[in-house]
C-alpha positions in Angstrom: -11.1 -26.5 7.3 -13.3 -28.5 4.6 -11.9 -28.7 1.2 -14.8 -27.1 -0.3 -12.9 -23.8 0.8 -9.6 -24.5 -1.1 -10.9 -22.9 -4.2 -12.0 -19.8 -2.2 -8.6 -19.7 -0.4 -6.7 -20.0 -3.7 -8.5 -17.0 -5.7 -8.1 -15.0 -2.7 -4.7 -15.2 -2.6 -3.9 -14.8 -6.5 -6.5 -12.0 -6.3 -4.6 -9.9 -3.5 -1.1 -10.8 -5.0 -1.9 -9.5 -8.2 -2.9 -6.2 -6.8 -0.3 -6.0 -3.8 2.7 -6.6 -6.5 2.2 -3.2 -7.7 2.3 -1.4 -4.2 5.8 -0.7 -3.8 6.6 0.1 -7.6 3.9 2.5 -8.5 5.3 5.7 -6.3 8.8 5.1 -8.1 7.0 4.9 -11.6 5.1 8.2 -11.0 8.2 9.6 -9.7 10.2 8.5 -12.8 8.2 10.5 -15.2 8.6 13.5 -13.2 5.0 13.8 -12.0 3.9 15.5 -8.9 2.6 13.1 -5.8 -1.1 13.9 -6.8 -0.7 11.8 -10.0 0.1 8.8 -7.5 -3.4 9.3 -5.9 -5.1 9.8 -9.3 -4.1 6.5 -10.6 -5.5 4.8 -7.6 -8.4 6.8 -8.3 -8.8 5.5 -11.7 -8.9 2.1 -10.7 -11.1 2.4 -7.6 -13.8 5.0 -9.4 -14.4 2.3 -12.1 -14.3 -0.6 -9.7 -17.3 1.6 -7.4 -19.4 1.5 -10.9 -18.4 -2.1 -11.9 -18.3 -4.2 -8.7 -22.2 -3.8 -7.7 -23.1 -4.8 -11.6 -20.8 -7.7 -11.5 -22.1 -8.4 -8.0 -26.0 -8.5 -9.1 -25.0 -10.0 -12.3 -23.5 -12.9 -10.5 -26.6 -13.2 -8.8 -28.3 -14.1 -12.2 -25.7 -15.7 -14.0 -23.7 -17.2 -11.6 -20.4 -16.6 -10.0 -18.0 -18.6 -12.0 -18.6 -17.0 -15.4 -18.3 -13.4 -13.9 -15.0 -14.2 -12.1 -13.9 -15.3 -15.5 -14.4 -12.1 -16.9 -13.2 -10.0 -14.0 -10.0 -12.0 -14.3 -9.4 -11.4 -17.8 -10.0 -7.7 -17.6 -7.0 -7.6 -15.0 -5.1 -10.0 -17.2 -5.4 -7.5 -20.1 -4.8 -4.3 -17.7 -1.5 -5.5 -16.8 -0.7 -6.0 -21.0 -1.6 -2.6 -21.4 0.5 -1.4 -18.6 3.8 -3.1 -19.9 3.0 -1.3 -23.3 2.3 1.9 -21.7 6.2 1.6 -20.1 7.3 1.0 -23.5 6.2 4.2 -25.1 8.1 7.3 -25.4 8.1 10.3 -22.6 5.8 12.4 -24.9 4.3 15.3 -22.8 0.4 15.2 -23.3 -1.7 17.8 -21.3 1.0 18.2 -19.0 1.8 14.3 -18.1 4.1 12.0 -20.0 2.1 9.8 -22.3 2.8 6.5 -20.5 1.1 8.0 -17.6 -1.8 8.2 -19.5 -1.8 4.9 -20.9 -1.1 3.4 -17.4 -4.2 5.2 -16.1 -6.4 3.5 -18.9 -4.9 0.1 -17.8 -6.1 1.0 -14.2 -9.4 2.1 -15.3 -10.1 -1.5 -17.3 -8.7 -3.2 -14.0 -11.0 -1.4 -12.0 -14.1 -1.6 -14.1 -13.9 -5.6 -14.1 -12.7 -5.5 -10.9 -15.7 -6.8 -9.2 -14.2 -10.2 -8.2 -14.0 -9.6 -4.8 -17.4 -8.7 -4.3 -18.1 -11.9 -6.5 -15.8 -13.8 -4.5 -17.4 -12.9 -1.2 -20.6 -13.7 -2.2 -19.2 -17.3 -3.7 -18.0 -17.8 -0.1 -21.4 -16.8 1.3 -23.1 -19.3 -1.1 -20.9 -22.4 0.3 -21.0 -21.2 4.3 -23.1 -21.8 6.9 -23.8 -19.0 9.4 -21.7 -20.5 12.1 -19.0 -20.5 9.4 -19.4 -17.2 8.3 -17.4 -14.9 11.2 -14.3 -17.5 10.9 -14.1 -18.1 7.1 -13.9 -14.6 6.4 -10.8 -14.3 9.0 -9.4 -17.2 7.4 -9.5 -15.3 4.1 -8.2 -12.6 5.5 -5.0 -14.4 6.7 -4.9 -15.7 3.2 -5.3 -12.3 1.8 -2.4 -11.1 4.3 0.1 -14.1 2.7 -0.7 -12.3 -0.8 0.3 -8.9 1.0 3.6 -10.8 2.3 4.5 -12.0 -0.8 3.3 -9.5 -3.5 5.1 -6.6 -2.3 8.4 -8.9 -2.1 8.1 -10.2 -5.7 7.0 -6.5 -6.9 10.0 -4.9 -5.1 12.6 -7.3 -5.8 11.3 -7.8 -9.5 11.5 -3.9 -10.1 15.2 -3.7 -8.6 16.2 -6.4 -11.2 17.7 -5.3 -14.8 14.0 -5.6 -16.2 12.9 -3.0 -13.9 9.3 -2.4 -13.6 8.8 -4.3 -16.6 9.9 -7.2 -14.5 7.4 -6.5 -12.0 4.7 -6.1 -14.6 5.5 -9.5 -16.2 5.1 -11.1 -12.7 1.6 -9.9 -12.6 0.8 -11.3 -15.5 1.9 -14.5 -14.8 -0.2 -14.2 -11.7 -3.3 -13.2 -13.5 -2.8 -16.0 -15.9 -2.7 -18.5 -12.9 -5.7 -16.7 -11.4 -7.7 -17.6 -14.7 -6.6 -21.2 -14.6 -7.5 -21.9 -11.2 -11.1 -20.1 -11.8 -11.6 -22.3 -15.0 -10.3 -25.6 -13.9 -10.7 -25.7 -10.1 -13.6 -23.4 -9.1 -17.2 -25.0 -9.0 -20.3 -22.8 -9.5 -21.8 -22.2 -6.1 -25.3 -20.9 -7.4 -27.3 -23.4 -8.9 -29.5 -21.9 -11.7 -32.7 -22.5 -9.8 -31.7 -20.0 -7.2 -30.4 -17.6 -9.3 -32.4 -14.1 -9.8 -34.4 -13.7 -12.6 -32.8 -11.3 -15.6 -33.1 -7.8 -15.4 -31.9 -4.7 -17.1 -29.1 -3.0 -14.9 -27.6 0.3 -15.7 -23.8 0.3 -14.7 -23.9 4.0 -14.5 -26.9 3.8 -12.2 -24.4 2.0 -9.5 -22.8 5.2 -8.6 -26.1 5.8 -6.8 -25.0 3.7 -4.3 -27.8 4.9 -1.5 -30.4 4.3 -4.0 -29.2 0.6 -4.8 -29.1 0.1 -1.0 -33.0 1.6 -1.0 -33.6 -1.2 -3.8 -32.4 -4.2 -2.2 -34.1 -3.4 1.1 -31.0 -4.8 3.6 -32.0 -5.1 7.4 -31.7 -2.1 9.3 -28.5 -3.6 11.0 -26.8 -4.2 7.6 -27.7 -0.3 6.7 -26.0 0.5 10.2 -22.7 -1.4 9.1 -22.6 0.3 5.8 -22.5 3.5 7.6 -19.5 2.5 9.5 -17.7 0.8 6.5 -18.1 4.1 4.8 -16.1 6.0 7.1 -13.6 3.2 7.9 -13.4 3.1 4.3 -12.6 6.7 3.9 -10.1 6.3 6.6 -8.3 3.5 4.7 -8.5 5.4 1.3 -6.4 8.1 3.0 -4.1 5.7 4.6 -3.4 3.6 1.4 -3.1 6.7 -0.5 -0.1 8.4 1.7 1.5 5.6 3.7 3.8 4.6 0.9 4.7 8.5 0.7 5.0 8.9 4.3 7.3 5.7 4.4 9.4 7.0 1.4 9.7 10.5 3.5 10.4 9.3 6.8 12.7 6.4 6.0 14.2 7.4 2.5 13.0 3.7 1.3 14.1 2.7 -2.2 11.7 -0.2 -4.1 13.5 -3.2 -2.7 12.9 -1.5 0.7 9.7 -0.6 0.7 8.6 -3.8 -0.7 10.8 -5.3 2.2 8.7 -3.0 4.4 5.4 -4.2 2.9 6.4 -8.2 3.4 6.4 -7.5 7.0 3.2 -5.5 6.8 2.0 -8.6 5.5 3.1 -11.0 7.9 1.3 -9.2 10.5 -1.8 -9.1 8.3 -1.8 -12.6 7.7 -1.0 -13.9 11.5 -3.5 -11.3 12.9 -6.5 -12.3 10.4 -5.8 -15.8 10.1 -5.3 -16.4 13.7 -5.6 -13.5 16.3 -9.1 -12.2 15.0 -10.9 -15.8 15.4 -9.6 -15.9 18.9 -10.9 -12.2 19.3 -14.3 -13.4 17.6 -14.6 -16.8 19.7 -13.9 -15.0 22.6 -15.8 -11.7 22.5 -18.2 -12.2 19.5 -18.5 -10.3 16.1 -19.6 -7.0 17.6 -17.4 -6.5 20.3 -14.3 -7.5 18.0 -15.6 -5.0 15.8 -15.4 -2.2 18.7 -12.1 -3.4 19.7 -10.7 -3.1 16.4 -12.1 0.3 15.8 -10.2 1.4 18.9 -6.9 -0.3 18.0 -7.1 1.3 14.7 -7.5 4.8 15.8 -4.9 4.5 18.4 -2.2 3.4 16.0 -3.2 5.6 13.1 -1.9 8.6 15.4 0.9 6.7 17.1 2.6 5.9 13.8 3.0 9.6 13.5 5.2 10.0 17.1 8.5 8.4 16.2 10.8 8.3 13.4 12.4 5.0 15.0 12.0 2.2 12.7 11.4 -0.4 15.6 9.2 2.0 17.3 7.5 2.6 14.3 6.8 -1.3 13.4 5.6 -1.5 17.1 3.0 1.1 16.6 2.1 -0.1 13.1 1.2 -3.8 14.2 -1.1 -2.0 16.9 -2.7 -0.4 13.6 -2.7 -3.3 11.8 -4.1 -5.6 14.4 -7.4 -2.9 14.5 -7.6 -3.3 10.7 -7.5 -7.0 10.8 -10.0 -7.4 13.3 -12.4 -4.7 11.4 -12.1 -6.4 8.1 -13.2 -9.8 8.6 -16.0 -8.6 11.2 -17.9 -5.9 8.7 -17.9 -8.7 6.0 -19.1 -11.4 8.4 -21.9 -9.3 10.2 -22.9 -8.2 6.3 -23.0 -11.7 5.0 -25.0 -13.0 8.3 -27.5 -10.7 7.7 -28.1 -10.3 3.8 -30.9 -11.9 1.9 -29.4 -15.2 0.7 -30.9 -14.4 -2.7 -29.2 -10.9 -3.0 -26.0 -11.9 -1.3 -24.0 -11.1 -4.5 -25.8 -7.7 -5.3 -25.1 -6.7 -1.1 -21.6 -7.8 -1.0 -21.2 -5.8 -4.0 -22.9 -2.9 -2.6 -20.4 -3.4 0.3 -17.7 -3.4 -2.0 -18.8 -0.5 -3.8 -18.6 1.6 -0.7 -14.7 0.7 -0.6 -14.3 1.2 -4.1 -16.2 5.1 -3.6 -13.9 6.3 -0.9 -10.7 4.7 -2.8 -12.5 6.8 -5.8 -13.2 10.0 -4.1 -10.3 10.5 -2.0 -6.7 9.6 -2.4 -6.0 12.5 -5.0 -7.2 14.4 -2.1 -5.2 12.3 0.2 -1.9 12.7 -1.7 -2.4 16.6 -2.7 -2.9 17.0 1.4 0.0 15.3 2.3 1.9 16.9 -0.4 0.9 20.3 1.8 0.9 19.3 5.4 2.4 15.7 5.6 1.9 13.3 8.2 -0.2 16.0 10.1 -3.5 15.0 7.9 -3.4 11.7 10.0 -4.9 13.5 12.8 -8.0 14.9 10.9 -8.1 11.5 9.3 -8.3 9.9 12.7 -11.7 11.3 13.3 -13.2 8.8 10.7 -12.6 5.7 12.8 -13.5 8.0 16.1 -17.0 8.5 14.6 -17.4 4.8 13.6 -16.6 3.8 17.1 -19.3 6.3 18.4 -21.6 4.7 16.2 -20.6 1.1 17.3 -21.0 1.8 21.0 -24.2 3.7 20.3 -25.8 0.7 18.9 -23.7 -2.1 20.7 -27.0 -4.0 21.7 -28.0 -4.1 17.8 -24.3 -5.2 17.0 -23.9 -7.8 19.5 -27.6 -9.9 18.4 -26.9 -12.9 16.5 -22.7 -13.0 17.3 -21.3 -16.1 17.3 -21.4 -17.8 20.2 -18.2 -18.2 22.1 -16.7 -21.5 22.3 
């Protein structure tokens, strides 16, 4: 692949690594303070709720000021959030409004990371700036593979660091180092992809106004196919919110995993994700095109979500999990590719920001609900959640001819 993509690869890798390192640790942090399961969902919600506000704002701001300065601001916020998290663990467990004080400070750190967490939408806009229409479908697949690599290494580092003598602080120190590396990578290696003559004119933007996603969609006036994809992505994102908020709890209950074992399992999951997005998704897209690949992905995600509830045998579970993982891996790059392909080039940042805010809205609105429902009903909630990818699949099949327009040619 061209050297021009190397900064995007590095940025994607360290971004995901900085997030995934916390995945096998956070449920145990919450448990260590004697908090109920819904608090775990609340911490996920804090991050995503404020990312939901910040992502489209930062995406639009990158259309006006350029990608690089906004990425620097975003990563600086992430670094500061990890430092606040470390401070929280050193505080006494003084009760405050029914929860230990450190949990509230951890919540503040997740809010800060979220409100500056527009790096994904800006990074996607950066990739859109430097790719041709033919490259978009494949490069998002490669970026998914790089993200999968971050998912491999991050939970492994997080779980093993937490099992060291430093405990959870070891995980956070590792995350802090990764954030510093990210800042250095952006500052030293990433070249601005949006020259000043192609930027939008400055205009006042209300961060709070970004909560009204549908109003922002109306303002940018995307093509009808983009609106269609936004609808399917919303359904898919709500499913992912329920899944992300409960899967660690489900694995702990089903297999009695500790931090290290949960981190190891997520390492295996990361291998799946990396391989599927880097290699398998590209083969599917080449053979079937982007639209058909999305349909196949929704089918596999639906089947896998049901099947993981049917066994307590680890090896069968891994096999079923792979089916679901493959479905997710086919959907991720195709959503991004279709949106990027049909977006107005002068509004790439804002449209990719809206796309990211759809994910953030789902993760803001549903993790607390998901964790609470899981505490009441266990894995049975997955049967209800399966309705969401089914609805997205029905929409995709109904508008199949529209989705297949401008799919990359098979090679």
